[in-house]
C-alpha positions in Angstrom: -81.2 7.7 -8.3 -78.6 8.3 -11.0 -77.0 11.4 -9.4 -76.7 12.7 -5.9 -75.1 15.8 -4.4 -73.1 15.7 -1.2 -70.8 18.2 0.5 -67.2 17.7 -0.9 -65.9 17.4 2.6 -67.8 14.1 3.0 -66.2 12.5 0.0 -63.1 10.2 0.1 -61.4 9.8 -3.2 -61.3 6.2 -4.2 -58.3 6.4 -6.4 -57.8 3.2 -8.4 -60.2 1.0 -6.4 -62.4 -1.0 -8.7 -66.2 -0.7 -8.7 -66.3 -4.3 -7.4 -64.2 -3.5 -4.4 -65.8 -0.2 -3.5 -68.7 -1.8 -1.5 -66.2 -3.4 1.0 -64.4 -0.2 1.8 -67.0 0.9 4.5 -67.2 -2.4 6.4 -63.4 -2.9 6.3 -62.9 0.7 7.5 -65.0 -0.1 10.5 -62.7 -3.0 11.2 -59.6 -0.8 10.7 -61.0 1.7 13.2 -61.4 -1.0 15.9 -57.8 -2.0 15.3 -56.6 1.6 15.8 -58.5 1.6 19.0 -56.8 -1.6 20.1 -53.4 -0.3 19.1 -51.7 -3.7 18.7 -47.9 -4.2 18.6 -46.2 -6.0 15.7 -45.9 -9.8 16.5 -48.5 -9.6 19.2 -51.3 -12.2 19.3 -54.7 -10.8 18.5 -58.0 -12.7 18.5 -60.8 -11.7 16.2 -64.1 -13.1 17.4 -66.6 -13.3 14.4 -65.2 -13.2 10.9 -68.1 -11.7 9.0 -67.6 -8.6 6.9 -66.5 -6.4 9.8 -64.3 -9.2 11.3 -62.6 -9.6 8.0 -61.8 -5.9 8.0 -60.4 -6.3 11.5 -58.2 -9.2 10.3 -56.8 -7.1 7.4 -56.2 -4.2 9.7 -54.4 -6.3 12.2 -52.2 -7.9 9.5 -51.3 -4.3 8.3 -50.0 -3.7 11.8 -48.0 -7.0 11.9 -50.1 -8.8 14.5 -50.4 -12.6 14.7 -54.1 -13.1 14.1 -56.2 -15.9 15.6 -59.7 -15.9 14.0 -62.6 -17.4 15.9 -66.0 -18.2 14.6 -68.6 -21.0 14.6 -68.6 -21.3 10.8 -65.9 -23.4 9.1 -66.5 -21.8 5.7 -66.0 -18.3 7.1 -62.9 -19.5 9.0 -61.4 -21.0 5.8 -62.0 -17.7 4.0 -60.4 -15.8 6.8 -57.3 -17.9 6.5 -57.1 -18.2 2.7 -57.9 -14.6 1.7 -57.6 -12.4 4.8 -54.4 -14.3 5.9 -55.4 -15.1 9.5 -52.6 -17.1 11.1 -54.6 -19.5 13.3 -58.2 -20.6 13.5 -60.6 -21.7 16.3 -64.1 -23.0 15.7 -65.7 -22.1 19.0 -68.7 -24.4 18.3 -66.7 -27.6 17.9 -63.9 -26.8 20.4 -63.7 -25.2 23.8 -62.5 -21.8 22.8 -60.9 -21.0 26.1 -58.8 -24.1 26.0 -58.0 -23.9 22.3 -56.8 -20.3 22.8 -54.8 -21.2 25.8 -53.1 -24.0 23.9 -52.3 -21.7 21.0 -50.8 -19.0 23.3 -49.0 -21.1 25.8 -51.6 -20.2 28.5 -51.2 -16.5 28.0 -54.4 -15.7 26.1 -54.2 -12.6 23.8 -53.2 -9.0 24.6 -55.7 -7.9 22.0 -59.2 -9.3 21.5 -61.7 -7.6 19.1 -65.2 -8.9 19.1 -67.0 -8.2 15.8 -70.1 -10.4 16.4 -72.7 -8.1 17.8 -74.0 -11.1 19.8 -74.3 -10.6 23.5 -73.3 -14.1 24.6 -70.1 -13.9 22.5 -69.3 -10.4 23.6 -69.5 -11.4 27.2 -67.5 -14.6 26.6 -64.7 -12.5 25.0 -63.6 -11.4 28.4 -62.2 -14.9 28.9 -59.8 -14.6 25.9 -58.0 -11.5 27.1 -54.5 -11.8 28.6 -53.3 -10.1 31.8 -53.3 -6.3 31.1 -54.8 -6.9 27.7 -57.5 -5.0 25.7 -60.9 -6.0 24.6 -62.6 -3.9 21.8 -66.2 -4.2 20.9 -66.5 -3.6 17.2 -69.9 -5.3 17.0 -72.9 -3.3 18.1 -75.9 -4.6 20.0 -78.9 -3.0 21.8 -79.0 -5.5 24.6 -77.2 -5.2 27.9 -73.7 -6.7 28.3 -72.6 -8.0 31.7 -69.3 -9.2 33.0 -67.7 -10.5 36.2 -66.1 -7.5 37.9 -63.6 -9.7 39.7 -62.3 -11.1 36.4 -62.1 -7.6 34.9 -60.1 -6.3 37.8 -57.9 -9.3 38.2 -56.8 -9.1 34.6 -56.4 -5.3 34.9 -57.7 -5.2 31.4 -59.0 -2.3 29.2 -62.5 -2.4 27.6 -63.0 -0.2 24.6 -65.8 0.5 22.2 -65.3 1.2 18.5 -67.9 3.1 16.5 -67.9 3.5 12.7 -64.7 4.8 11.0 -62.8 8.0 10.3 -61.4 9.5 7.1 -58.1 8.0 8.1 -59.5 4.5 8.3 -61.2 4.9 4.8 -57.9 6.2 3.3 -55.9 3.3 4.9 -58.3 0.7 3.5 -58.3 2.3 0.0 -54.5 2.4 0.1 -54.5 -1.3 1.0 -56.9 -2.2 -1.8 -54.9 -0.2 -4.3 -51.6 -1.8 -3.4 -53.1 -5.3 -3.3 -52.2 -5.9 0.3 -55.9 -6.3 1.0 -57.7 -8.9 -1.0 -61.4 -9.1 -1.7 -61.3 -12.2 -3.8 -64.6 -14.0 -3.5 -66.1 -11.4 -1.1 -68.8 -10.2 -3.5 -70.8 -13.2 -4.4 -73.7 -11.6 -6.4 -74.3 -8.5 -8.4 -77.5 -6.9 -9.6 -78.5 -4.0 -11.9 -80.3 -1.0 -10.5 
C-alpha cells in the first residue's frame, strides 16, 4: 500500500541514507547486533562463517570495531565481494580447503577468539566449534529450527562461550545508518535488481 501508519516509537530516522541503501539496513543491523554480543577487541582475529547478507553485516560491524576479519564461505564470488566491498582481511573457501587447517595456518595455530556463524546451516554451525580459540566466543547469528549438537569435551576443554544473537536493537539500526551516511559501510553492488510496485 502507498501509506502505512506505525507507532512513532518504532521508527528509526534514516537521515541521509539513500533509498537504494535502505533495504540493507535491517540485515546489516542483525549482523551488527551479533558483533555487539561477541564484543571483540581491536586487532583481534574474528571469523565470519557465511558471507551472505547477514554475514556481510557482521563483517562491517567487526571492521567498525577494528577486528581482523577472516571470512569463510563455500562460494568464491561471495568471498571476493566480502574482501573487495566489505573489506574482509583474509578469506577461506571451506569447500576447496580444509577450514580447520586453513584457519590454523592463518592464526599461527591459535584459531580465533571470536567466531560468528551467519549460515543458519546445522552442519556449519556445529563445525564452527572447531574454529574457536581457547577461551573464545562463538555467536550464532544464523537461525535454524533443527537441533544443534556439539562435543561437550571440546566445549569444556576450550572453556569457550556460546551465545545466540537475535534480530537487532535501535542502537544497531542507528550504528548501521551512521556507517552508511559516513561512507564507512559500502553497499556497492549489493542490490542487483529493482522492480516497481
